N, C-alpha and C positions, 0 to 999 in steps of 0.2 A: 590242234586248230580245225579240223577234219570233221570232228564232230561241232563241232560249230560254228560249221558254213552249212547243218544238215539241219541247223534251226534257226536260218535263217537269208532270209533270200532279198533279192534287187530291192529292196518296198523301203529299208533297213537307212537306203541315202539318204531316209528324210530326213533319220540325224546329222545328217553336212549341210542336209538344203536347213534344219530350224538355227544348227548353231552359225551357220553363216552368215543367217539376216539377223544372227543377233549380234556379233561381230560389228555390220553392214551400223544395224545399228547404231550401238554402242560409239562408232567411230563418231561417225555424225552429234550424235552428243556429243561430244566432245571428251570420250573415259576413255583413253589411246588405249589406256595398259588393259584395262576390261574387254578392247578390241581383240589387243592380242594374243587372250590370254586366251579366248572361241574364240579368236581365226586359226590359231596353233591347236587347239583344240575338235576346232572345224577337220584342218589336214589332217590328224593323226586317227579319224574317225575315219576319213577317206580312203585313205591308206589303209587299214586294217580292211577295212571291210573289198575294198580289191584286191587286197589277196584272202580272205578270205573264202570271197563270191567266185575267183577269178574269171571266168566268160559268162557268167550270170551277169558280169557289169555289167555288158551293153545289151544286157535284155529287155532296159528299165530307162524313161528319163524320169526315176531320182534322180540316178546320175549323168543327167545335163545337167538338170538344174541345177544339185549339188555345187557340181566343177565350175559351172557359169557363177555360182552365188559367192564361190568361194575368189574367183575372180574378178568380181567389183569390188571384193574388201581389198586385194591389194592391187588393187590401182588409187584406190581410196590414199593404202596407204604410202605410195608415192613409187611403186614398185608396175613399172611400164609395160614395160620387157614379160615375167612372167604375167599378171595380168593378159595380156596377147597368147599370150603362150597357149595358159587356160581357154582362156574365146576361142582359139584354131583345135582347141583337145572336146567342149564340147561340141561342140563346129563340126566336127568326122563322128562322134559316139550322136548326137541328133540322126544324121545320116544313116548309123547304124541300123537306127533303132528302127526310126522309120521304115527303112525300108528290110525287117527279119521279122520286126514281132506281129503278130497277129492284126486284124483290125482291134476285135474292144479295145486291145492295148492303143494303137494311133489316134482312136478318138476316145482317148482319156482325157480327164481334166489334167496328169499330170502330164503330157503334151502337152497341151496349151501354155503351164506353169515351164512351162523346161521351152519351148518357143521362146516364149517372153520373155522368159531369161537370158536370153541369148542375143536376143533386139536391146533386153537393157543394160549386160555387158558393149555388145556393139554402138550400140550408143552414146553413154559412156566416155567408149575407148574415142570415139570422134571426134567427145567434146574435147576432152585433154589433148588431145592431135597423137596419139599417138597409135594409129595405124586411119584406115581414110572406108571407115566401114555404113557411115550415116544411111548409104541404101538400103543395103543389105539390113540393116536396125527396123529402116521403114517397111522392110516389105516383111519380116519374120511377126513386126508388131503386127503390121495389117491382118494378116494368116491367125492370129491367136484372136485375134480380135472377131472373125472371122464365124471360127470353130469356136467359139463361146456359147452364144447359143445356143445350138442344136445338140451341143454333147452335155453343157449342163441342165436342160434341158431333160433330156432322158436320161441323166442318173438323182437330179432331182426328183421324176416322175416316177422315177425307178425305188427309187428310198418308202417314196410314203407307199406306194402299191401295194410295197411287202414288211411297210409297218416296224421295218428294221431303216437302225444308226450306230454308223459308225464316226467315231473322228474324225477318217478320211473327208467325210458331207462338209468338214472345216475349210479341204480346199476349192467349193464353189465358190465363198469369199475370200482366197487370196489366190487364187485365177484372176478375177475384177483388181484386186491390190496389184498384184501387179502387171496386170494391167496398163492400171494407173502410173505406174514408176513407168516403163518404156515409153509413153503418153510425155509425162515430165522430166525424163530426161531426153525428150525427142526438143522440147518444146523450154530447157532454159535456154537455146538460144534464138527462139521468139521468130521462129516458120512457122511454127505451130498451131493451129490453134487450142486456148483449151478448155475448148469444150465436150472435148470427149471423154478426153481427163477426168471431168469434173464431171460427167453421167455414169461410168467406172466407177471412183470414186464414190461415187453418190449410191447406187447398184450395190458397192460393196457394203456399204457402214448398213444400207438398211438389210442386205441378208445374216449383218451380227448378231441382231433382240431373237431375230428367228432360233437364228443356230445356239444361243443363251438358252434359250426357254425349253428347246430339244435333250439338250442338256441336260435340264435340272429336272424334266419329266421321264428322260428316262436313271439317271445317277446312273451312269456305269464310269465309277468314277477308280478304275484302277489299274491295273499300271498295261500296259504290253504296248506295242513296236509302232503297230499301228497312230498312240498320242501324241506322235513328232508330229506330226501333222496338222492339230490343231497347233500347233503349237507355231510353226512354219506359219501358218495366215497370218497370226499376231502381230512377230517381228516385222510380215511386209504391209501390213497394215498401215502399221508406224513408221515404214521408210518410207512406203510412197506419202502418206499425209504430210509425212519433212519434206522428202520433197518438192512437188506438192504445190506445200505451203511456200516454194519459191518463189514465185507466176507471180508478176500485178495483183493485188488486191488479195492476194487469198495468204496473210500471212499468219490469220490466225489459225493455218490449219498444221504450223509447226507447233504449235500447241499439243493437239489432239494425239501428234505424232511420238511428243514426249510422253503422253501421257502411254501410249499403247504400246513404245517401247517400253516401260514399267511393266503394266499386265506379262508381259510376253518373255519377261525375263524372268518374271516371278513364275509363272505358265513352263520356265526353261526349268528350273531348277527344282519345282515338281516334279515335270516329268523323268530330268535327271536322276531325280533319289530313287523312285520310282524304279527307273535301272539298277543303280548300288545294292538298292533288299531285291529286286529279283533276284538279279546274281546272284550272288550271297543265298538266296533261302535254294539256289534251284542249287549252288555248289555243295552245302549242306544231305541236300538229299540223298543229292550224287556218293558220297564216302560211304563207307562203309559199317 
């Protein structure tokens, strides 16, 4: 376990984020059995990483987002109490990370994802009458929305300048998708206009062909932990599309959500397979 901790950092919580959002997607698609399996996997991964990383766990916004995503799935499963407890834990972790990490981490795309994940769960808890969290949800959603242009612009500019590509760049789209989902959760009671949600959804949609084209050009198709950071945005885009499709006149987006759930599930299976093969190879190399 100690040796594992030396080879894993807090970014590995992207596994939890990817698995958790696939669980949410499966539940929305009505595949409860699959949703329950994915939820169990996400919880197991969260617990394992927390044990392995210990204090490192509170130094990344990935753990905040992963915790909130698991809470959202529990809420959909009817577990209001545990969902509220996880929102409280995620909020405490968000504060801990925000006040202890370096400025670069505090203004990363994951900081936006974590902020919007809290907004999503807060809005859902309020809508399900589990806790009066509408005001915090609005504040967090607005904060993430305000941060996005500067943060995403800086990261994309840096990637283009250095001609470098990492699967984590998919979070440029994922941050827009989760911002859309937060807006969708807030407008489900029709108190919020759909224009902002549609705008962020359209921006996320426009980013997808560019990211796919870059993937095809770079052909970096080997397993790496960062690959989970491309699975999460696909799943989040699917969930956001489906939830935004609940707004009047946008029912067609539900089909988009279903298509991207299937794509995200395929990506999850491929990435999980890569993880298993990578672990098997590492184990065989350590044998005398």
